[in-house]
C-alpha positions as CSV (number, residue, x, y, z in Angstrom):
1,M,104.0,132.5,87.0
2,T,101.2,130.3,85.8
3,S,97.5,131.1,86.3
4,V,95.2,128.0,86.6
5,P,91.6,128.2,88.0
6,R,91.4,125.6,90.8
7,L,89.5,124.4,93.8
8,V,90.3,122.1,96.7
9,I,87.4,120.1,98.0
10,A,88.0,119.2,101.7
11,A,86.0,118.0,104.7
12,P,86.2,117.9,108.5
13,S,86.6,114.2,108.4
14,S,86.4,111.1,106.2
15,G,82.9,110.0,105.2
16,S,81.6,113.6,104.8
17,G,81.1,113.3,101.1
18,K,84.3,114.7,99.5
19,T,84.4,112.0,96.8
20,T,80.8,112.5,95.8
21,V,81.1,116.3,95.6
22,A,84.5,116.4,94.0
23,T,83.6,113.8,91.4
24,G,80.3,115.4,90.8
25,L,81.9,118.8,90.3
26,M,84.4,117.3,87.9
27,A,81.7,115.6,85.8
28,A,79.3,118.6,85.9
29,F,82.0,121.1,84.8
30,T,83.2,118.6,82.1
31,G,79.6,118.3,80.9
32,S,79.4,122.1,80.6
33,G,82.2,122.0,78.0
34,L,85.2,122.7,80.3
35,A,88.4,120.7,80.2
36,V,88.8,119.6,83.8
37,S,92.0,118.3,85.4
38,P,91.3,115.9,88.3
39,H,93.6,115.5,91.3
40,K,93.6,113.7,94.6
41,V,95.6,114.6,97.7
42,G,97.4,111.6,99.2
43,P,98.4,108.2,98.0
44,D,94.8,106.9,97.2
45,Y,94.5,105.0,93.9
46,I,90.7,104.4,93.8
47,D,89.2,107.9,93.9
48,P,91.4,109.0,90.9
49,G,89.7,106.2,88.8
50,Y,86.3,107.9,89.4
51,H,87.9,111.3,88.6
52,A,89.2,109.9,85.3
53,L,85.7,108.6,84.5
54,A,84.2,112.0,85.3
55,T,86.6,114.0,83.2
56,G,88.2,111.8,80.5
57,R,91.6,112.7,81.8
58,P,94.0,110.7,84.0
59,G,93.4,111.2,87.8
60,R,96.6,112.4,89.4
61,N,97.8,112.3,93.0
62,L,99.4,115.2,94.9
63,D,101.3,113.8,97.9
64,A,103.7,116.0,99.8
65,F,105.0,113.0,101.8
66,L,105.7,110.7,98.9
67,C,107.0,113.3,96.5
68,G,108.1,116.1,98.8
69,P,106.4,119.6,99.1
70,D,108.6,121.0,96.3
71,L,107.1,118.7,93.7
72,V,103.5,119.3,94.5
73,A,103.0,122.5,92.4
74,P,105.2,121.2,89.4
75,L,103.2,117.9,89.3
76,F,100.0,119.8,89.5
77,L,101.0,122.1,86.6
78,H,102.0,119.1,84.6
79,G,98.6,117.6,85.0
80,V,96.6,120.8,84.2
81,A,98.3,121.4,80.9
82,G,95.7,122.2,78.3
83,T,92.7,122.4,80.7
84,D,90.4,125.1,81.9
85,L,89.9,124.2,85.5
86,A,91.4,121.9,88.2
87,V,89.4,120.2,91.0
88,V,91.5,118.7,93.8
89,E,89.9,116.2,96.2
90,G,91.3,116.2,99.6
91,V,92.2,113.4,102.0
92,M,90.7,112.6,105.4
93,G,90.0,115.7,107.4
94,L,91.3,119.1,106.1
95,Y,94.1,119.2,108.6
96,D,95.0,115.5,108.9
97,G,98.4,114.7,107.5
98,A,101.2,112.2,108.0
99,A,101.1,110.8,111.5
100,G,103.3,112.7,113.9
101,Q,104.6,115.2,111.2
102,G,102.3,118.1,111.7
103,E,100.6,119.4,108.5
104,L,102.8,117.4,106.1
105,A,100.7,115.8,103.3
106,S,97.4,117.1,104.7
107,T,94.8,118.7,102.4
108,A,95.5,122.0,104.1
109,H,99.2,121.7,103.3
110,V,98.6,120.9,99.6
111,A,96.0,123.7,99.4
112,K,98.7,126.2,100.7
113,L,101.3,124.8,98.3
114,L,98.8,125.4,95.4
115,R,97.6,128.7,96.8
116,A,94.1,127.3,96.1
117,P,90.7,128.2,97.7
118,V,89.2,125.5,99.8
119,V,85.5,124.4,99.8
120,L,84.5,122.5,102.9
121,V,82.0,119.6,102.5
122,V,80.1,119.2,105.8
123,D,77.9,116.2,106.6
124,A,75.0,118.2,108.1
125,S,72.8,115.2,108.7
126,S,72.8,115.4,112.6
127,Q,73.2,119.1,113.3
128,S,71.8,122.5,112.7
129,R,73.2,125.6,114.4
130,S,76.3,123.8,115.5
131,V,77.5,123.7,111.9
132,A,78.5,127.4,112.3
133,A,80.8,126.6,115.1
134,L,82.3,123.7,113.2
135,V,82.9,125.8,110.1
136,H,84.2,128.8,112.1
137,G,86.8,126.5,113.8
138,F,88.1,125.1,110.5
139,A,88.2,128.6,108.9
140,S,90.1,130.1,111.7
141,W,92.5,127.3,112.6
142,D,95.1,128.2,110.0
143,P,95.0,131.8,108.6
144,E,97.1,130.7,105.6
145,V,94.3,128.3,104.5
146,R,91.7,130.2,102.5
147,L,88.4,128.4,103.4
148,A,86.2,130.2,100.9
149,G,83.0,128.3,100.9
150,V,80.9,125.4,102.3
151,I,78.8,122.7,100.6
152,L,76.3,121.1,103.0
153,N,75.8,117.4,102.4
154,K,73.1,115.0,103.5
155,V,70.6,117.8,104.1
156,G,67.3,116.3,105.3
157,S,64.7,118.9,104.2
158,D,64.0,122.5,103.1
159,R,63.5,123.4,106.8
160,H,66.8,121.7,107.7
161,E,68.6,123.6,104.9
162,A,67.1,126.9,106.1
163,L,68.3,126.4,109.6
164,L,71.8,125.5,108.4
165,R,72.0,128.6,106.1
166,E,70.8,130.8,108.9
167,A,73.5,129.6,111.2
168,L,76.2,129.9,108.6
169,D,75.2,133.5,107.9
170,E,77.0,134.4,111.2
171,S,80.2,132.5,110.2
172,G,81.2,134.7,107.3
173,V,81.8,131.6,105.1
174,P,79.3,131.5,102.1
175,V,77.2,128.4,101.4
176,L,77.9,127.3,97.9
177,G,75.7,124.3,97.8
178,A,73.3,122.0,99.7
179,L,72.9,118.4,98.7
180,R,70.0,116.1,99.8
181,R,70.6,112.5,100.7
182,A,70.7,110.4,97.5
183,E,71.1,106.6,97.3
184,Q,71.9,106.6,93.6
185,V,75.3,108.3,94.1
186,A,76.4,105.8,96.7
187,T,79.5,103.8,95.6
188,P,80.0,100.2,97.1
189,S,82.9,99.6,99.4
190,R,84.9,96.6,100.6
191,H,88.1,95.8,102.6
192,L,90.3,98.6,101.1
193,G,87.6,101.2,100.4
194,L,85.5,102.0,97.3
195,V,85.3,99.4,94.6
196,P,87.5,100.6,91.7
197,V,85.9,101.9,88.5
198,A,87.4,99.2,86.4
199,E,85.4,96.6,88.3
200,R,82.0,98.4,88.1
201,S,81.8,99.5,84.5
202,A,78.2,100.5,83.7
203,D,77.4,101.0,87.4
204,A,80.3,103.4,87.9
205,V,79.2,105.4,84.9
206,A,75.7,105.7,86.3
207,A,77.0,106.7,89.7
208,V,79.2,109.4,88.3
209,R,76.3,110.7,86.2
210,A,74.1,110.8,89.3
211,M,76.8,112.7,91.2
212,A,77.0,115.3,88.4
213,A,73.2,115.7,88.4
214,Q,73.1,116.1,92.2
215,V,75.9,118.7,92.2
216,R,74.4,120.7,89.3
217,E,71.0,120.8,91.1
218,G,72.3,121.6,94.6
219,C,75.4,123.8,94.0
220,D,75.9,127.3,92.8
221,M,78.1,126.3,89.8
222,D,78.7,129.9,88.7
223,A,79.9,130.9,92.2
224,L,82.2,127.8,92.4
225,L,83.7,128.6,89.0
226,A,84.3,132.2,89.9
227,L,86.0,131.1,93.1
228,A,88.3,128.8,91.2
229,R,89.2,131.6,88.9
230,S,90.1,133.8,91.9
231,A,93.1,131.6,92.7
232,P,96.4,133.5,92.2
233,A,99.1,132.6,89.8
234,L,101.6,129.8,90.8
235,D,105.3,130.6,90.8
236,A,106.5,127.2,89.6
237,Q,107.4,125.3,86.4
238,P,105.5,122.2,85.3
239,W,107.1,118.8,86.0
240,D,108.6,117.5,82.7
241,P,109.5,113.8,82.6
242,A,111.2,114.2,79.2
243,G,113.4,116.9,80.7
244,L,114.7,114.4,83.3
245,F,116.3,112.2,80.6
246,P,117.8,114.5,77.9
247,G,118.5,112.9,74.6
248,V,116.5,109.8,75.2
249,G,113.5,111.1,73.2
250,E,115.7,110.8,70.1
251,T,115.8,107.0,70.4
252,P,113.9,105.4,67.5
253,R,110.9,103.4,68.5
254,R,112.4,100.2,67.2
255,G,115.3,100.7,69.6
256,R,113.1,101.1,72.7
257,P,112.6,98.0,75.0
258,V,109.0,96.9,75.5
259,I,107.9,97.0,79.1
260,A,104.7,95.2,79.8
261,V,102.5,96.9,82.5
262,A,99.7,94.9,84.2
263,G,96.3,96.5,84.1
264,G,92.7,95.4,84.0
265,P,90.3,95.0,87.0
266,A,92.8,93.1,89.2
267,F,95.6,95.6,88.8
268,T,94.2,99.1,88.9
269,F,96.6,100.8,91.3
270,S,99.2,102.9,89.4
271,Y,100.3,106.5,89.3
272,A,99.9,108.1,85.9
273,E,103.5,109.5,86.1
274,H,105.0,106.0,86.2
275,A,104.2,105.1,82.6
276,E,105.2,108.7,81.6
277,L,108.6,108.2,83.2
278,L,109.1,104.8,81.6
279,T,108.3,106.3,78.2
280,A,110.5,109.4,78.8
281,A,113.4,107.1,79.9
282,G,113.2,105.2,76.6
283,A,110.7,102.4,76.9
284,E,107.7,101.4,74.9
285,V,105.0,100.8,77.5
286,V,102.4,98.2,76.6
287,T,99.5,97.4,78.9
288,F,98.0,93.9,79.3
289,D,95.3,92.3,81.4
290,P,96.3,89.2,83.5
291,L,92.6,88.2,83.7
292,R,92.2,87.9,80.0
293,D,95.5,87.8,78.1
294,E,97.2,84.4,77.9
295,A,100.5,85.8,76.8
296,L,102.7,88.8,77.6
297,P,103.0,91.6,75.0
298,D,105.2,90.7,72.1
299,H,109.0,91.2,72.7
300,A,108.4,92.1,76.4
301,A,111.8,92.8,77.9
302,G,110.5,93.7,81.3
303,L,107.4,93.6,83.4
304,V,105.8,96.0,85.9
305,I,102.9,94.8,88.1
306,G,101.4,97.4,90.4
307,G,98.8,97.3,93.0
308,G,95.2,96.2,93.0
309,F,92.9,93.4,94.1
310,P,94.3,90.0,93.1
311,E,92.7,88.5,96.2
312,V,89.3,89.3,94.7
313,Y,90.3,87.7,91.4
314,A,92.5,84.8,92.7
315,P,90.4,82.1,90.9
316,E,90.6,83.8,87.6
317,L,94.3,84.7,87.9
318,S,95.1,81.2,88.9
319,A,93.0,79.7,86.0
320,N,95.1,81.7,83.5
321,E,97.9,79.2,83.5
322,P,99.5,80.2,80.2
323,L,100.1,83.7,81.4
324,R,101.4,82.5,84.8
325,K,103.9,80.3,83.0
326,A,104.9,83.2,80.7
327,V,105.5,85.5,83.7
328,A,107.6,82.8,85.5
329,A,109.6,82.2,82.3
330,L,110.3,85.9,81.9
331,A,111.5,86.2,85.5
332,E,113.6,83.0,85.2
333,S,115.3,84.5,82.2
334,G,116.6,87.3,84.4
335,A,114.5,90.0,82.8
336,P,113.6,93.0,85.0
337,V,110.3,92.5,86.9
338,A,109.1,95.2,89.3
339,A,106.1,94.3,91.5
340,E,104.3,96.3,94.1
341,C,101.8,95.0,96.6
342,A,99.3,93.2,94.3
343,G,102.2,92.3,92.0
344,L,104.0,90.7,95.0
345,L,101.0,88.5,95.6
346,Y,100.8,87.5,92.0
347,L,104.4,86.5,91.9
348,A,104.1,84.3,95.0
349,R,103.7,80.5,94.9
350,E,100.1,80.8,95.9
351,L,97.4,83.2,97.0
352,E,94.6,82.0,99.3
353,G,95.6,78.4,98.4
354,R,95.4,79.0,94.7
355,P,98.5,78.7,92.5
356,M,100.0,81.9,91.3
357,C,103.2,82.5,89.2
358,G,105.6,80.8,91.6
359,V,108.4,83.3,91.0
360,L,108.9,83.8,94.7
361,D,109.1,81.1,97.3
362,A,106.3,82.6,99.4
363,T,102.6,82.3,100.1
364,A,100.0,85.0,100.4
365,R,96.7,85.1,102.3
366,M,94.0,87.5,103.5
367,S,94.4,88.9,107.0
368,E,92.1,90.4,109.6
369,R,94.5,93.3,110.0
370,L,94.6,96.3,107.7
371,T,98.2,97.5,107.1
372,L,98.1,101.2,106.3
373,G,100.5,104.1,106.4
374,Y,103.4,106.1,105.2
375,R,106.9,104.5,105.3
376,E,110.5,105.6,105.0
377,A,112.8,103.0,103.6
378,V,116.3,102.4,102.2
379,A,117.3,99.9,99.5
380,V,119.3,97.2,101.3
381,S,120.1,95.2,98.1
382,D,121.1,96.1,94.6
383,S,118.2,95.5,92.2
384,V,116.7,96.5,88.9
385,L,115.1,99.5,90.6
386,A,117.7,100.8,93.0
387,E,121.2,100.5,94.1
388,V,122.0,99.9,97.8
389,G,121.5,103.0,99.9
390,T,118.8,104.6,97.7
391,R,116.3,106.2,100.1
392,V,112.6,106.4,99.3
393,R,109.3,107.3,100.9
394,G,106.5,104.9,100.3
395,H,103.0,103.8,101.4
396,E,101.5,100.5,102.5
397,F,97.9,99.7,102.0
398,H,96.8,96.0,102.2
399,R,94.8,93.5,104.1
400,T,97.0,90.5,103.1
401,V,100.1,88.8,104.5
402,V,103.0,87.3,102.6
403,E,105.0,84.6,104.4
404,P,107.9,85.1,104.7
405,G,107.7,88.9,104.7
406,A,111.2,89.2,103.2
407,G,113.4,87.0,101.1
408,A,117.0,86.0,101.7
409,T,117.8,89.2,99.8
410,P,115.3,91.8,101.0
411,A,114.2,94.7,98.9
412,W,113.9,97.5,101.5
413,G,114.9,98.2,105.0
414,V,112.0,100.2,106.5
415,T,113.4,102.8,108.9
416,R,110.2,104.6,109.9
417,P,107.8,104.1,111.6
418,E,109.4,100.9,112.7
419,R,112.6,99.1,111.7
420,R,112.4,95.9,109.6
421,V,113.4,94.4,106.3
422,E,110.8,93.8,103.7
423,G,110.3,92.5,100.1
424,F,112.3,90.3,97.7
425,V,115.2,90.8,95.3
426,H,115.7,87.6,93.3
427,G,117.6,87.7,90.0
428,G,115.9,90.5,88.0
429,V,112.9,90.6,90.3
430,H,112.1,93.4,92.8
431,A,108.9,92.6,94.7
432,S,107.6,94.5,97.7
433,Y,104.5,95.7,99.5
434,L,105.8,99.3,99.4
435,H,104.2,101.7,96.9
436,V,106.7,104.4,95.8
437,H,105.9,107.4,93.6
438,W,108.6,107.3,91.0
439,A,108.4,111.1,90.3
440,A,110.3,111.5,93.6
441,V,113.0,109.0,92.5
442,P,113.1,109.1,88.7
443,S,116.3,107.1,88.8
444,V,114.1,104.1,89.4
445,A,112.5,104.4,86.0
446,R,115.8,105.1,84.2
447,R,117.5,102.1,85.9
448,L,114.6,99.8,85.0
449,V,114.6,100.8,81.4
450,E,118.4,100.5,81.1
451,R,118.2,97.0,82.5
452,C,115.5,96.1,80.1
453,A,117.5,97.4,77.2
454,T,120.4,95.2,78.0
């Protein structure tokens, strides 16, 4: 049994202010001297970047669809090691989960798996007494969800706050904070949501600082900390990547293959556990920035290119011809190359008419249509990541199109929600739009490292 103070920050719907409140709480508690572990429900990559900026620790995802319910508590406990408090930001509305699958992967589902108290952030800008009915409905919908407090967001005035508090006195759910509208905490958005931290630099730092100040001023920090400390112990063991590959840790560093991992502003989408798994499986992980570095890391035996926004940086990526040629040469040598979403675009012949690496005989362009949602898939070809028949759960999130959508040797056969083949397997290259959380299929990391070693 492991006791960890923790809070889940939820909302009735997207756009209520979860990210502002959760990030502000993380930064405010960190500023008070606590070591805070940041977490995000669902597959989102962008919010964890703000969480990491607020706490100085990796933002981690808790996704009961991608990883399965049984891994949620172990992954959480892995992330909270050595910290005083965990703050978990929810996804969408409190009870919104994987489409057509009940509560699966919802904030409520994760809160129950973590036995964590929930604080509901309510956008109160266009209501007064009705807020009590809203909160009562969310508090009573599922008796197993402990909705333990409310933070009122976008409150217009002292009079407005008094009306809201008076109404909520009848609900039995305490008000733990009331935040006024504040432009300085706003974070800019574009076609896939918030602009990532890596692209905003000083502006992101200022926004997080403003969030912390707003939360400190408007919330009962002592009451929130006491609520977090009321969470019961968890009956689970921390996830341990090293324990998945016994004996590998004894490999001398000089015997470990170097795996280059793309980073920088254009490639910000990655789960923290991926690098941890590669290291545990015997690799030396070295990060590089395709916007600035003209060569791959020395002795790179393999390459991982995750998600991000190459479409925003297409001119700069295209202009870095030395690196494009180095990537193409590595792929042509047969070395393992694993690319997800943004990585797929970067390996294409061109993106929005600009030359890319040319590893794949495909072109990529922006689209009017947002592709978003969970997927179930099976490997239909042997590759550096998976053998035929390997089943995975993944997530797609892009507003681009690659033509053709699959190569002569596809990567995945998507089985739900529709049936189709997708992605490319070409020599040592595995490229696909599908984001997969490797903690659910650690064999992917082990297979990739083994191929790099040979």
